[in-house]
PDB file of N, H, CA, C and O in Angstrom:
ATOM      1  N   MET A   1       0.824  -1.182   0.000  1.00  0.00           N
ATOM      2  CA  MET A   1       0.000   0.000   0.000  1.00  0.00           C
ATOM      3  C   MET A   1       0.877   1.258   0.000  1.00  0.00           C
ATOM      4  O   MET A   1       0.554   2.240  -0.669  1.00  0.00           O
ATOM      5  N   LEU A   2       1.956   1.228   0.730  1.00  0.00           N
ATOM      6  H   LEU A   2       2.218   0.431   1.273  1.00  0.00           H
ATOM      7  CA  LEU A   2       2.873   2.374   0.758  1.00  0.00           C
ATOM      8  C   LEU A   2       3.515   2.607  -0.611  1.00  0.00           C
ATOM      9  O   LEU A   2       3.701   3.747  -1.037  1.00  0.00           O
ATOM     10  N   ILE A   3       3.850   1.506  -1.291  1.00  0.00           N
ATOM     11  H   ILE A   3       3.699   0.580  -0.945  1.00  0.00           H
ATOM     12  CA  ILE A   3       4.433   1.648  -2.628  1.00  0.00           C
ATOM     13  C   ILE A   3       3.429   2.313  -3.560  1.00  0.00           C
ATOM     14  O   ILE A   3       3.801   3.165  -4.367  1.00  0.00           O
ATOM     15  N   GLY A   4       2.172   1.932  -3.454  1.00  0.00           N
ATOM     16  H   GLY A   4       1.870   1.240  -2.799  1.00  0.00           H
ATOM     17  CA  GLY A   4       1.143   2.533  -4.295  1.00  0.00           C
ATOM     18  C   GLY A   4       0.951   3.998  -3.994  1.00  0.00           C
ATOM     19  O   GLY A   4       0.833   4.812  -4.910  1.00  0.00           O
ATOM     20  N   ILE A   5       0.919   4.343  -2.726  1.00  0.00           N
ATOM     21  H   ILE A   5       1.015   3.682  -1.982  1.00  0.00           H
ATOM     22  CA  ILE A   5       0.680   5.739  -2.344  1.00  0.00           C
ATOM     23  C   ILE A   5       1.858   6.625  -2.736  1.00  0.00           C
ATOM     24  O   ILE A   5       1.675   7.683  -3.338  1.00  0.00           O
ATOM     25  N   PHE A   6       3.054   6.190  -2.394  1.00  0.00           N
ATOM     26  H   PHE A   6       3.203   5.330  -1.905  1.00  0.00           H
ATOM     27  CA  PHE A   6       4.210   7.052  -2.643  1.00  0.00           C
ATOM     28  C   PHE A   6       4.828   6.835  -4.021  1.00  0.00           C
ATOM     29  O   PHE A   6       5.172   7.808  -4.692  1.00  0.00           O
ATOM     30  N   GLY A   7       4.976   5.606  -4.452  1.00  0.00           N
ATOM     31  H   GLY A   7       4.697   4.816  -3.907  1.00  0.00           H
ATOM     32  CA  GLY A   7       5.621   5.324  -5.733  1.00  0.00           C
ATOM     33  C   GLY A   7       4.775   5.720  -6.919  1.00  0.00           C
ATOM     34  O   GLY A   7       5.210   6.497  -7.769  1.00  0.00           O
ATOM     35  N   ILE A   8       3.574   5.192  -6.979  1.00  0.00           N
ATOM     36  H   ILE A   8       3.221   4.561  -6.289  1.00  0.00           H
ATOM     37  CA  ILE A   8       2.706   5.462  -8.118  1.00  0.00           C
ATOM     38  C   ILE A   8       2.242   6.913  -8.117  1.00  0.00           C
ATOM     39  O   ILE A   8       2.187   7.546  -9.171  1.00  0.00           O
ATOM     40  N   SER A   9       1.913   7.439  -6.959  1.00  0.00           N
ATOM     41  H   SER A   9       1.958   6.925  -6.103  1.00  0.00           H
ATOM     42  CA  SER A   9       1.479   8.828  -6.866  1.00  0.00           C
ATOM     43  C   SER A   9       2.597   9.771  -7.291  1.00  0.00           C
ATOM     44  O   SER A   9       2.345  10.757  -7.983  1.00  0.00           O
ATOM     45  N   LEU A  10       3.805   9.483  -6.891  1.00  0.00           N
ATOM     46  H   LEU A  10       4.009   8.682  -6.329  1.00  0.00           H
ATOM     47  CA  LEU A  10       4.950  10.314  -7.282  1.00  0.00           C
ATOM     48  C   LEU A  10       5.130  10.296  -8.794  1.00  0.00           C
ATOM     49  O   LEU A  10       5.318  11.342  -9.415  1.00  0.00           O
ATOM     50  N   ILE A  11       5.073   9.117  -9.379  1.00  0.00           N
ATOM     51  H   ILE A  11       4.920   8.267  -8.874  1.00  0.00           H
ATOM     52  CA  ILE A  11       5.238   9.005 -10.822  1.00  0.00           C
ATOM     53  C   ILE A  11       4.120   9.730 -11.548  1.00  0.00           C
ATOM     54  O   ILE A  11       4.363  10.456 -12.512  1.00  0.00           O
ATOM     55  N   ASP A  12       2.886   9.530 -11.078  1.00  0.00           N
ATOM     56  H   ASP A  12       2.689   8.940 -10.295  1.00  0.00           H
ATOM     57  CA  ASP A  12       1.734  10.106 -11.771  1.00  0.00           C
ATOM     58  C   ASP A  12       1.686  11.624 -11.653  1.00  0.00           C
ATOM     59  O   ASP A  12       1.347  12.302 -12.623  1.00  0.00           O
ATOM     60  N   ASN A  13       2.009  12.157 -10.516  1.00  0.00           N
ATOM     61  H   ASN A  13       2.284  11.607  -9.728  1.00  0.00           H
ATOM     62  CA  ASN A  13       1.853  13.589 -10.289  1.00  0.00           C
ATOM     63  C   ASN A  13       3.096  14.419 -10.574  1.00  0.00           C
ATOM     64  O   ASN A  13       2.984  15.627 -10.785  1.00  0.00           O
ATOM     65  N   VAL A  14       4.259  13.820 -10.586  1.00  0.00           N
ATOM     66  H   VAL A  14       4.350  12.839 -10.415  1.00  0.00           H
ATOM     67  CA  VAL A  14       5.490  14.585 -10.782  1.00  0.00           C
ATOM     68  C   VAL A  14       6.161  14.249 -12.109  1.00  0.00           C
ATOM     69  O   VAL A  14       6.453  15.146 -12.901  1.00  0.00           O
ATOM     70  N   LEU A  15       6.403  12.983 -12.353  1.00  0.00           N
ATOM     71  H   LEU A  15       6.165  12.255 -11.710  1.00  0.00           H
ATOM     72  CA  LEU A  15       7.163  12.618 -13.541  1.00  0.00           C
ATOM     73  C   LEU A  15       6.364  12.726 -14.835  1.00  0.00           C
ATOM     74  O   LEU A  15       6.915  13.119 -15.863  1.00  0.00           O
ATOM     75  N   ARG A  16       5.088  12.390 -14.805  1.00  0.00           N
ATOM     76  H   ARG A  16       4.640  12.071 -13.970  1.00  0.00           H
ATOM     77  CA  ARG A  16       4.296  12.462 -16.034  1.00  0.00           C
ATOM     78  C   ARG A  16       4.233  13.880 -16.592  1.00  0.00           C
ATOM     79  O   ARG A  16       4.455  14.051 -17.790  1.00  0.00           O
ATOM     80  N   PRO A  17       3.942  14.909 -15.788  1.00  0.00           N
ATOM     81  CA  PRO A  17       3.956  16.264 -16.363  1.00  0.00           C
ATOM     82  C   PRO A  17       5.323  16.682 -16.893  1.00  0.00           C
ATOM     83  O   PRO A  17       5.409  17.412 -17.881  1.00  0.00           O
ATOM     84  N   LEU A  18       6.385  16.228 -16.247  1.00  0.00           N
ATOM     85  H   LEU A  18       6.315  15.636 -15.444  1.00  0.00           H
ATOM     86  CA  LEU A  18       7.721  16.571 -16.736  1.00  0.00           C
ATOM     87  C   LEU A  18       8.012  15.911 -18.075  1.00  0.00           C
ATOM     88  O   LEU A  18       8.621  16.524 -18.951  1.00  0.00           O
ATOM     89  N   ILE A  19       7.583  14.675 -18.236  1.00  0.00           N
ATOM     90  H   ILE A  19       7.088  14.177 -17.524  1.00  0.00           H
ATOM     91  CA  ILE A  19       7.845  13.942 -19.471  1.00  0.00           C
ATOM     92  C   ILE A  19       6.954  14.447 -20.604  1.00  0.00           C
ATOM     93  O   ILE A  19       7.415  14.584 -21.737  1.00  0.00           O
ATOM     94  N   LEU A  20       5.701  14.722 -20.313  1.00  0.00           N
ATOM     95  H   LEU A  20       5.327  14.611 -19.393  1.00  0.00           H
ATOM     96  CA  LEU A  20       4.744  15.090 -21.351  1.00  0.00           C
ATOM     97  C   LEU A  20       4.638  16.593 -21.595  1.00  0.00           C
ATOM     98  O   LEU A  20       3.865  17.013 -22.456  1.00  0.00           O
ATOM     99  N   SER A  21       5.379  17.401 -20.876  1.00  0.00           N
ATOM    100  H   SER A  21       6.007  17.060 -20.177  1.00  0.00           H
ATOM    101  CA  SER A  21       5.233  18.852 -21.025  1.00  0.00           C
ATOM    102  C   SER A  21       5.571  19.285 -22.445  1.00  0.00           C
ATOM    103  O   SER A  21       6.624  18.944 -22.983  1.00  0.00           O
ATOM    104  N   GLY A  22       4.659  20.040 -23.035  1.00  0.00           N
ATOM    105  H   GLY A  22       3.804  20.317 -22.597  1.00  0.00           H
ATOM    106  CA  GLY A  22       4.867  20.553 -24.372  1.00  0.00           C
ATOM    107  C   GLY A  22       4.540  19.589 -25.492  1.00  0.00           C
ATOM    108  O   GLY A  22       4.566  19.990 -26.655  1.00  0.00           O
ATOM    109  N   ARG A  23       4.238  18.352 -25.201  1.00  0.00           N
ATOM    110  H   ARG A  23       4.217  18.026 -24.256  1.00  0.00           H
ATOM    111  CA  ARG A  23       3.963  17.381 -26.255  1.00  0.00           C
ATOM    112  C   ARG A  23       2.485  17.281 -26.591  1.00  0.00           C
ATOM    113  O   ARG A  23       2.128  16.838 -27.682  1.00  0.00           O
ATOM    114  N   THR A  24       1.631  17.683 -25.678  1.00  0.00           N
ATOM    115  H   THR A  24       1.922  18.043 -24.792  1.00  0.00           H
ATOM    116  CA  THR A  24       0.202  17.610 -25.955  1.00  0.00           C
ATOM    117  C   THR A  24      -0.405  18.991 -25.815  1.00  0.00           C
ATOM    118  O   THR A  24      -0.014  19.777 -24.951  1.00  0.00           O
ATOM    119  N   ALA A  25      -1.361  19.271 -26.673  1.00  0.00           N
ATOM    120  H   ALA A  25      -1.679  18.633 -27.374  1.00  0.00           H
ATOM    121  CA  ALA A  25      -2.058  20.555 -26.618  1.00  0.00           C
ATOM    122  C   ALA A  25      -3.447  20.384 -26.021  1.00  0.00           C
ATOM    123  O   ALA A  25      -4.271  21.296 -26.084  1.00  0.00           O
ATOM    124  N   ILE A  26      -3.703  19.224 -25.447  1.00  0.00           N
ATOM    125  H   ILE A  26      -3.034  18.483 -25.396  1.00  0.00           H
ATOM    126  CA  ILE A  26      -5.015  18.928 -24.890  1.00  0.00           C
ATOM    127  C   ILE A  26      -4.910  19.003 -23.370  1.00  0.00           C
ATOM    128  O   ILE A  26      -3.959  18.499 -22.773  1.00  0.00           O
ATOM    129  N   SER A  27      -5.898  19.636 -22.762  1.00  0.00           N
ATOM    130  H   SER A  27      -6.671  20.045 -23.247  1.00  0.00           H
ATOM    131  CA  SER A  27      -5.860  19.826 -21.316  1.00  0.00           C
ATOM    132  C   SER A  27      -6.067  18.503 -20.575  1.00  0.00           C
ATOM    133  O   SER A  27      -6.550  17.521 -21.137  1.00  0.00           O
ATOM    134  N   GLY A  28      -5.696  18.511 -19.327  1.00  0.00           N
ATOM    135  H   GLY A  28      -5.303  19.309 -18.870  1.00  0.00           H
ATOM    136  CA  GLY A  28      -5.841  17.327 -18.492  1.00  0.00           C
ATOM    137  C   GLY A  28      -7.288  16.924 -18.290  1.00  0.00           C
ATOM    138  O   GLY A  28      -7.587  15.738 -18.147  1.00  0.00           O
ATOM    139  N   LEU A  29      -8.187  17.891 -18.275  1.00  0.00           N
ATOM    140  H   LEU A  29      -7.944  18.854 -18.390  1.00  0.00           H
ATOM    141  CA  LEU A  29      -9.609  17.594 -18.093  1.00  0.00           C
ATOM    142  C   LEU A  29     -10.157  16.819 -19.289  1.00  0.00           C
ATOM    143  O   LEU A  29     -10.950  15.893 -19.119  1.00  0.00           O
ATOM    144  N   VAL A  30      -9.744  17.190 -20.481  1.00  0.00           N
ATOM    145  H   VAL A  30      -9.100  17.942 -20.619  1.00  0.00           H
ATOM    146  CA  VAL A  30     -10.190  16.480 -21.682  1.00  0.00           C
ATOM    147  C   VAL A  30      -9.646  15.053 -21.677  1.00  0.00           C
ATOM    148  O   VAL A  30     -10.361  14.115 -22.029  1.00  0.00           O
ATOM    149  N   ILE A  31      -8.397  14.886 -21.283  1.00  0.00           N
ATOM    150  H   ILE A  31      -7.815  15.648 -20.998  1.00  0.00           H
ATOM    151  CA  ILE A  31      -7.806  13.555 -21.181  1.00  0.00           C
ATOM    152  C   ILE A  31      -8.550  12.728 -20.135  1.00  0.00           C
ATOM    153  O   ILE A  31      -8.759  11.531 -20.332  1.00  0.00           O
ATOM    154  N   PHE A  32      -8.950  13.347 -19.032  1.00  0.00           N
ATOM    155  H   PHE A  32      -8.780  14.319 -18.872  1.00  0.00           H
ATOM    156  CA  PHE A  32      -9.704  12.658 -17.990  1.00  0.00           C
ATOM    157  C   PHE A  32     -11.018  12.122 -18.541  1.00  0.00           C
ATOM    158  O   PHE A  32     -11.380  10.973 -18.290  1.00  0.00           O
ATOM    159  N   PHE A  33     -11.737  12.965 -19.299  1.00  0.00           N
ATOM    160  H   PHE A  33     -11.443  13.899 -19.503  1.00  0.00           H
ATOM    161  CA  PHE A  33     -12.980  12.502 -19.896  1.00  0.00           C
ATOM    162  C   PHE A  33     -12.724  11.424 -20.941  1.00  0.00           C
ATOM    163  O   PHE A  33     -13.554  10.533 -21.126  1.00  0.00           O
ATOM    164  N   GLY A  34     -11.599  11.492 -21.617  1.00  0.00           N
ATOM    165  H   GLY A  34     -10.925  12.215 -21.467  1.00  0.00           H
ATOM    166  CA  GLY A  34     -11.213  10.425 -22.545  1.00  0.00           C
ATOM    167  C   GLY A  34     -10.988   9.113 -21.819  1.00  0.00           C
ATOM    168  O   GLY A  34     -11.367   8.049 -22.308  1.00  0.00           O
ATOM    169  N   LEU A  35     -10.368   9.195 -20.647  1.00  0.00           N
ATOM    170  H   LEU A  35     -10.060  10.059 -20.250  1.00  0.00           H
ATOM    171  CA  LEU A  35     -10.171   7.991 -19.831  1.00  0.00           C
ATOM    172  C   LEU A  35     -11.503   7.398 -19.395  1.00  0.00           C
ATOM    173  O   LEU A  35     -11.711   6.187 -19.481  1.00  0.00           O
ATOM    174  N   LEU A  36     -12.404   8.257 -18.925  1.00  0.00           N
ATOM    175  H   LEU A  36     -12.236   9.240 -18.855  1.00  0.00           H
ATOM    176  CA  LEU A  36     -13.715   7.768 -18.472  1.00  0.00           C
ATOM    177  C   LEU A  36     -14.516   7.175 -19.627  1.00  0.00           C
ATOM    178  O   LEU A  36     -15.103   6.101 -19.495  1.00  0.00           O
ATOM    179  N   GLY A  37     -14.539   7.871 -20.747  1.00  0.00           N
ATOM    180  H   GLY A  37     -14.063   8.744 -20.855  1.00  0.00           H
ATOM    181  CA  GLY A  37     -15.283   7.370 -21.902  1.00  0.00           C
ATOM    182  C   GLY A  37     -14.697   6.091 -22.459  1.00  0.00           C
ATOM    183  O   GLY A  37     -15.429   5.181 -22.847  1.00  0.00           O
ATOM    184  N   GLY A  38     -13.378   6.020 -22.499  1.00  0.00           N
ATOM    185  H   GLY A  38     -12.783   6.759 -22.184  1.00  0.00           H
ATOM    186  CA  GLY A  38     -12.726   4.807 -22.981  1.00  0.00           C
ATOM    187  C   GLY A  38     -12.985   3.628 -22.066  1.00  0.00           C
ATOM    188  O   GLY A  38     -13.210   2.512 -22.533  1.00  0.00           O
ATOM    189  N   ALA A  39     -12.953   3.871 -20.757  1.00  0.00           N
ATOM    190  H   ALA A  39     -12.771   4.778 -20.377  1.00  0.00           H
ATOM    191  CA  ALA A  39     -13.222   2.794 -19.804  1.00  0.00           C
ATOM    192  C   ALA A  39     -14.675   2.340 -19.899  1.00  0.00           C
ATOM    193  O   ALA A  39     -14.965   1.151 -19.770  1.00  0.00           O
ATOM    194  N   ALA A  40     -15.586   3.280 -20.124  1.00  0.00           N
ATOM    195  H   ALA A  40     -15.350   4.246 -20.228  1.00  0.00           H
ATOM    196  CA  ALA A  40     -16.999   2.914 -20.250  1.00  0.00           C
ATOM    197  C   ALA A  40     -17.249   2.128 -21.534  1.00  0.00           C
ATOM    198  O   ALA A  40     -18.064   1.205 -21.547  1.00  0.00           O
ATOM    199  N   ALA A  41     -16.555   2.485 -22.613  1.00  0.00           N
ATOM    200  H   ALA A  41     -15.893   3.235 -22.603  1.00  0.00           H
ATOM    201  CA  ALA A  41     -16.798   1.842 -23.898  1.00  0.00           C
ATOM    202  C   ALA A  41     -16.026   0.528 -24.068  1.00  0.00           C
ATOM    203  O   ALA A  41     -16.559  -0.439 -24.612  1.00  0.00           O
ATOM    204  N   PHE A  42     -14.775   0.495 -23.603  1.00  0.00           N
ATOM    205  H   PHE A  42     -14.343   1.281 -23.161  1.00  0.00           H
ATOM    206  CA  PHE A  42     -13.914  -0.653 -23.891  1.00  0.00           C
ATOM    207  C   PHE A  42     -13.434  -1.394 -22.653  1.00  0.00           C
ATOM    208  O   PHE A  42     -12.687  -2.364 -22.781  1.00  0.00           O
ATOM    209  N   GLY A  43     -13.833  -0.975 -21.469  1.00  0.00           N
ATOM    210  H   GLY A  43     -14.440  -0.187 -21.365  1.00  0.00           H
ATOM    211  CA  GLY A  43     -13.379  -1.629 -20.253  1.00  0.00           C
ATOM    212  C   GLY A  43     -11.987  -1.153 -19.868  1.00  0.00           C
ATOM    213  O   GLY A  43     -11.617  -0.006 -20.117  1.00  0.00           O
ATOM    214  N   LEU A  44     -11.225  -2.044 -19.260  1.00  0.00           N
ATOM    215  H   LEU A  44     -11.525  -2.976 -19.058  1.00  0.00           H
ATOM    216  CA  LEU A  44      -9.894  -1.687 -18.757  1.00  0.00           C
ATOM    217  C   LEU A  44      -8.962  -1.248 -19.884  1.00  0.00           C
ATOM    218  O   LEU A  44      -8.161  -0.331 -19.697  1.00  0.00           O
ATOM    219  N   LEU A  45      -9.051  -1.876 -21.030  1.00  0.00           N
ATOM    220  H   LEU A  45      -9.701  -2.621 -21.182  1.00  0.00           H
ATOM    221  CA  LEU A  45      -8.216  -1.490 -22.166  1.00  0.00           C
ATOM    222  C   LEU A  45      -8.564  -0.089 -22.659  1.00  0.00           C
ATOM    223  O   LEU A  45      -7.731   0.578 -23.274  1.00  0.00           O
ATOM    224  N   GLY A  46      -9.784   0.358 -22.394  1.00  0.00           N
ATOM    225  H   GLY A  46     -10.461  -0.183 -21.895  1.00  0.00           H
ATOM    226  CA  GLY A  46     -10.227   1.684 -22.798  1.00  0.00           C
ATOM    227  C   GLY A  46      -9.482   2.806 -22.108  1.00  0.00           C
ATOM    228  O   GLY A  46      -9.483   3.935 -22.597  1.00  0.00           O
ATOM    229  N   LEU A  47      -8.842   2.521 -20.975  1.00  0.00           N
ATOM    230  H   LEU A  47      -8.842   1.603 -20.577  1.00  0.00           H
ATOM    231  CA  LEU A  47      -8.028   3.536 -20.308  1.00  0.00           C
ATOM    232  C   LEU A  47      -6.866   3.969 -21.192  1.00  0.00           C
ATOM    233  O   LEU A  47      -6.378   5.094 -21.081  1.00  0.00           O
ATOM    234  N   LEU A  48      -6.434   3.092 -22.053  1.00  0.00           N
ATOM    235  H   LEU A  48      -6.830   2.178 -22.143  1.00  0.00           H
ATOM    236  CA  LEU A  48      -5.375   3.424 -23.003  1.00  0.00           C
ATOM    237  C   LEU A  48      -5.956   3.890 -24.329  1.00  0.00           C
ATOM    238  O   LEU A  48      -5.469   4.854 -24.919  1.00  0.00           O
ATOM    239  N   ILE A  49      -6.987   3.215 -24.793  1.00  0.00           N
ATOM    240  H   ILE A  49      -7.382   2.431 -24.314  1.00  0.00           H
ATOM    241  CA  ILE A  49      -7.556   3.496 -26.104  1.00  0.00           C
ATOM    242  C   ILE A  49      -8.337   4.809 -26.127  1.00  0.00           C
ATOM    243  O   ILE A  49      -8.265   5.538 -27.116  1.00  0.00           O
ATOM    244  N   GLY A  50      -9.079   5.131 -25.070  1.00  0.00           N
ATOM    245  H   GLY A  50      -9.138   4.538 -24.266  1.00  0.00           H
ATOM    246  CA  GLY A  50      -9.925   6.322 -25.030  1.00  0.00           C
ATOM    247  C   GLY A  50      -9.185   7.621 -25.318  1.00  0.00           C
ATOM    248  O   GLY A  50      -9.583   8.352 -26.225  1.00  0.00           O
ATOM    249  N   PRO A  51      -8.118   7.938 -24.576  1.00  0.00           N
ATOM    250  CA  PRO A  51      -7.385   9.180 -24.869  1.00  0.00           C
ATOM    251  C   PRO A  51      -6.728   9.190 -26.249  1.00  0.00           C
ATOM    252  O   PRO A  51      -6.609  10.247 -26.868  1.00  0.00           O
ATOM    253  N   ILE A  52      -6.304   8.029 -26.731  1.00  0.00           N
ATOM    254  H   ILE A  52      -6.401   7.170 -26.228  1.00  0.00           H
ATOM    255  CA  ILE A  52      -5.691   7.971 -28.065  1.00  0.00           C
ATOM    256  C   ILE A  52      -6.721   8.322 -29.125  1.00  0.00           C
ATOM    257  O   ILE A  52      -6.440   9.108 -30.030  1.00  0.00           O
ATOM    258  N   ILE A  53      -7.914   7.743 -29.020  1.00  0.00           N
ATOM    259  H   ILE A  53      -8.143   7.105 -28.285  1.00  0.00           H
ATOM    260  CA  ILE A  53      -8.984   8.056 -29.972  1.00  0.00           C
ATOM    261  C   ILE A  53      -9.352   9.529 -29.884  1.00  0.00           C
ATOM    262  O   ILE A  53      -9.595  10.173 -30.904  1.00  0.00           O
ATOM    263  N   LEU A  54      -9.394  10.058 -28.680  1.00  0.00           N
ATOM    264  H   LEU A  54      -9.196   9.534 -27.851  1.00  0.00           H
ATOM    265  CA  LEU A  54      -9.734  11.464 -28.481  1.00  0.00           C
ATOM    266  C   LEU A  54      -8.725  12.390 -29.148  1.00  0.00           C
ATOM    267  O   LEU A  54      -9.116  13.349 -29.813  1.00  0.00           O
ATOM    268  N   VAL A  55      -7.446  12.121 -28.981  1.00  0.00           N
ATOM    269  H   VAL A  55      -7.128  11.342 -28.441  1.00  0.00           H
ATOM    270  CA  VAL A  55      -6.399  12.967 -29.567  1.00  0.00           C
ATOM    271  C   VAL A  55      -6.396  12.851 -31.091  1.00  0.00           C
ATOM    272  O   VAL A  55      -6.249  13.855 -31.788  1.00  0.00           O
ATOM    273  N   ILE A  56      -6.556  11.639 -31.608  1.00  0.00           N
ATOM    274  H   ILE A  56      -6.675  10.824 -31.041  1.00  0.00           H
ATOM    275  CA  ILE A  56      -6.582  11.461 -33.060  1.00  0.00           C
ATOM    276  C   ILE A  56      -7.779  12.186 -33.665  1.00  0.00           C
ATOM    277  O   ILE A  56      -7.648  12.833 -34.704  1.00  0.00           O
ATOM    278  N   THR A  57      -8.932  12.086 -33.033  1.00  0.00           N
ATOM    279  H   THR A  57      -9.038  11.560 -32.189  1.00  0.00           H
ATOM    280  CA  THR A  57     -10.125  12.771 -33.526  1.00  0.00           C
ATOM    281  C   THR A  57      -9.933  14.287 -33.507  1.00  0.00           C
ATOM    282  O   THR A  57     -10.317  14.972 -34.454  1.00  0.00           O
ATOM    283  N   ALA A  58      -9.346  14.808 -32.441  1.00  0.00           N
ATOM    284  H   ALA A  58      -9.034  14.252 -31.671  1.00  0.00           H
ATOM    285  CA  ALA A  58      -9.106  16.252 -32.353  1.00  0.00           C
ATOM    286  C   ALA A  58      -8.156  16.715 -33.454  1.00  0.00           C
ATOM    287  O   ALA A  58      -8.368  17.770 -34.053  1.00  0.00           O
ATOM    288  N   ARG A  59      -7.115  15.938 -33.722  1.00  0.00           N
ATOM    289  H   ARG A  59      -6.943  15.081 -33.235  1.00  0.00           H
ATOM    290  CA  ARG A  59      -6.164  16.303 -34.786  1.00  0.00           C
ATOM    291  C   ARG A  59      -6.824  16.264 -36.159  1.00  0.00           C
ATOM    292  O   ARG A  59      -6.592  17.145 -36.986  1.00  0.00           O
ATOM    293  N   LEU A  60      -7.654  15.238 -36.407  1.00  0.00           N
ATOM    294  H   LEU A  60      -7.843  14.522 -35.735  1.00  0.00           H
ATOM    295  CA  LEU A  60      -8.344  15.147 -37.692  1.00  0.00           C
ATOM    296  C   LEU A  60      -9.298  16.319 -37.893  1.00  0.00           C
ATOM    297  O   LEU A  60      -9.347  16.895 -38.979  1.00  0.00           O
ATOM    298  N   LEU A  61     -10.047  16.673 -36.869  1.00  0.00           N
ATOM    299  H   LEU A  61     -10.007  16.205 -35.987  1.00  0.00           H
ATOM    300  CA  LEU A  61     -10.959  17.807 -36.974  1.00  0.00           C
ATOM    301  C   LEU A  61     -10.195  19.105 -37.199  1.00  0.00           C
ATOM    302  O   LEU A  61     -10.638  19.964 -37.961  1.00  0.00           O
ATOM    303  N   ASP A  62      -9.057  19.250 -36.543  1.00  0.00           N
ATOM    304  H   ASP A  62      -8.698  18.552 -35.923  1.00  0.00           H
ATOM    305  CA  ASP A  62      -8.232  20.441 -36.735  1.00  0.00           C
ATOM    306  C   ASP A  62      -7.717  20.513 -38.169  1.00  0.00           C
ATOM    307  O   ASP A  62      -7.718  21.586 -38.771  1.00  0.00           O
ATOM    308  N   GLU A  63      -7.284  19.398 -38.715  1.00  0.00           N
ATOM    309  H   GLU A  63      -7.283  18.526 -38.225  1.00  0.00           H
ATOM    310  CA  GLU A  63      -6.795  19.370 -40.098  1.00  0.00           C
ATOM    311  C   GLU A  63      -7.924  19.660 -41.081  1.00  0.00           C
ATOM    312  O   GLU A  63      -7.713  20.367 -42.067  1.00  0.00           O
ATOM    313  N   LEU A  64      -9.107  19.132 -40.833  1.00  0.00           N
ATOM    314  H   LEU A  64      -9.278  18.558 -40.033  1.00  0.00           H
ATOM    315  CA  LEU A  64     -10.247  19.408 -41.709  1.00  0.00           C
ATOM    316  C   LEU A  64     -10.627  20.885 -41.676  1.00  0.00           C
ATOM    317  O   LEU A  64     -10.953  21.468 -42.709  1.00  0.00           O
ATOM    318  N   ARG A  65     -10.586  21.484 -40.498  1.00  0.00           N
ATOM    319  H   ARG A  65     -10.321  21.010 -39.658  1.00  0.00           H
ATOM    320  CA  ARG A  65     -10.880  22.907 -40.378  1.00  0.00           C
ATOM    321  C   ARG A  65      -9.857  23.739 -41.138  1.00  0.00           C
ATOM    322  O   ARG A  65     -10.219  24.710 -41.803  1.00  0.00           O
ATOM    323  N   ARG A  66      -8.603  23.375 -41.048  1.00  0.00           N
ATOM    324  H   ARG A  66      -8.309  22.586 -40.508  1.00  0.00           H
ATOM    325  CA  ARG A  66      -7.553  24.114 -41.760  1.00  0.00           C
ATOM    326  C   ARG A  66      -7.692  23.972 -43.264  1.00  0.00           C
ATOM    327  O   ARG A  66      -7.493  24.942 -43.995  1.00  0.00           O
ATOM    328  N   SER A  67      -8.028  22.785 -43.737  1.00  0.00           N
ATOM    329  H   SER A  67      -8.189  21.997 -43.143  1.00  0.00           H
ATOM    330  CA  SER A  67      -8.150  22.596 -45.182  1.00  0.00           C
ATOM    331  C   SER A  67      -9.354  23.343 -45.736  1.00  0.00           C
ATOM    332  O   SER A  67      -9.308  23.804 -46.876  1.00  0.00           O
ATOM    333  N   ASP A  68     -10.438  23.478 -44.961  1.00  0.00           N
ATOM    334  H   ASP A  68     -10.475  23.103 -44.035  1.00  0.00           H
ATOM    335  CA  ASP A  68     -11.593  24.259 -45.395  1.00  0.00           C
ATOM    336  C   ASP A  68     -11.233  25.732 -45.531  1.00  0.00           C
ATOM    337  O   ASP A  68     -11.676  26.389 -46.473  1.00  0.00           O
ATOM    338  N   VAL A  69     -10.453  26.249 -44.627  1.00  0.00           N
ATOM    339  H   VAL A  69     -10.093  25.715 -43.862  1.00  0.00           H
ATOM    340  CA  VAL A  69     -10.044  27.652 -44.677  1.00  0.00           C
ATOM    341  C   VAL A  69      -9.101  27.882 -45.848  1.00  0.00           C
ATOM    342  O   VAL A  69      -9.171  28.923 -46.501  1.00  0.00           O
ATOM    343  N   ALA A  70      -8.226  26.935 -46.122  1.00  0.00           N
ATOM    344  H   ALA A  70      -8.169  26.089 -45.592  1.00  0.00           H
ATOM    345  CA  ALA A  70      -7.263  27.091 -47.203  1.00  0.00           C
ATOM    346  C   ALA A  70      -7.917  27.022 -48.568  1.00  0.00           C
ATOM    347  O   ALA A  70      -7.396  27.608 -49.517  1.00  0.00           O
ATOM    348  N   GLU A  71      -9.043  26.327 -48.705  1.00  0.00           N
ATOM    349  H   GLU A  71      -9.466  25.851 -47.934  1.00  0.00           H
ATOM    350  CA  GLU A  71      -9.694  26.163 -49.999  1.00  0.00           C
ATOM    351  C   GLU A  71     -10.627  27.298 -50.374  1.00  0.00           C
ATOM    352  O   GLU A  71     -11.073  27.369 -51.519  1.00  0.00           O
ATOM    353  N   GLU A  72     -10.937  28.193 -49.435  1.00  0.00           N
ATOM    354  H   GLU A  72     -10.575  28.135 -48.505  1.00  0.00           H
ATOM    355  CA  GLU A  72     -11.837  29.297 -49.739  1.00  0.00           C
ATOM    356  C   GLU A  72     -11.177  30.262 -50.722  1.00  0.00           C
ATOM    357  O   GLU A  72     -10.022  30.640 -50.525  1.00  0.00           O
ATOM    358  N   PRO A  73     -11.887  30.668 -51.777  1.00  0.00           N
ATOM    359  CA  PRO A  73     -11.293  31.590 -52.743  1.00  0.00           C
ATOM    360  C   PRO A  73     -11.146  32.991 -52.158  1.00  0.00           C
ATOM    361  O   PRO A  73     -11.996  33.461 -51.401  1.00  0.00           O
ATOM    362  N   VAL A  74     -10.078  33.625 -52.517  1.00  0.00           N
ATOM    363  H   VAL A  74      -9.388  33.243 -53.132  1.00  0.00           H
ATOM    364  CA  VAL A  74      -9.818  34.985 -52.053  1.00  0.00           C
ATOM    365  C   VAL A  74     -10.401  35.941 -53.080  1.00  0.00           C
ATOM    366  O   VAL A  74     -10.061  35.859 -54.261  1.00  0.00           O
ATOM    367  N   SER A  75     -11.285  36.859 -52.645  1.00  0.00           N
ATOM    368  H   SER A  75     -11.562  36.926 -51.687  1.00  0.00           H
ATOM    369  CA  SER A  75     -11.869  37.789 -53.601  1.00  0.00           C
ATOM    370  C   SER A  75     -11.418  39.208 -53.366  1.00  0.00           C
ATOM    371  O   SER A  75     -11.825  40.114 -54.093  1.00  0.00           O
TER     372      SER A  75
END
């Protein structure tokens, strides 16, 4: 129990932000909802799959929005 409280908590709260800083543009709250939705849809494996699907979907929507703006004719 002590290993879980101190070891896992330390890794989750200190090392993860240091490792992931600047690599994601998605807030922690959105990732949290991705975890919940993934767990609800896919079970335990959804904890990994949910945020991945969320990030890929956000990137695709962003690319589609950019391509729509680029295709508009300039008058």
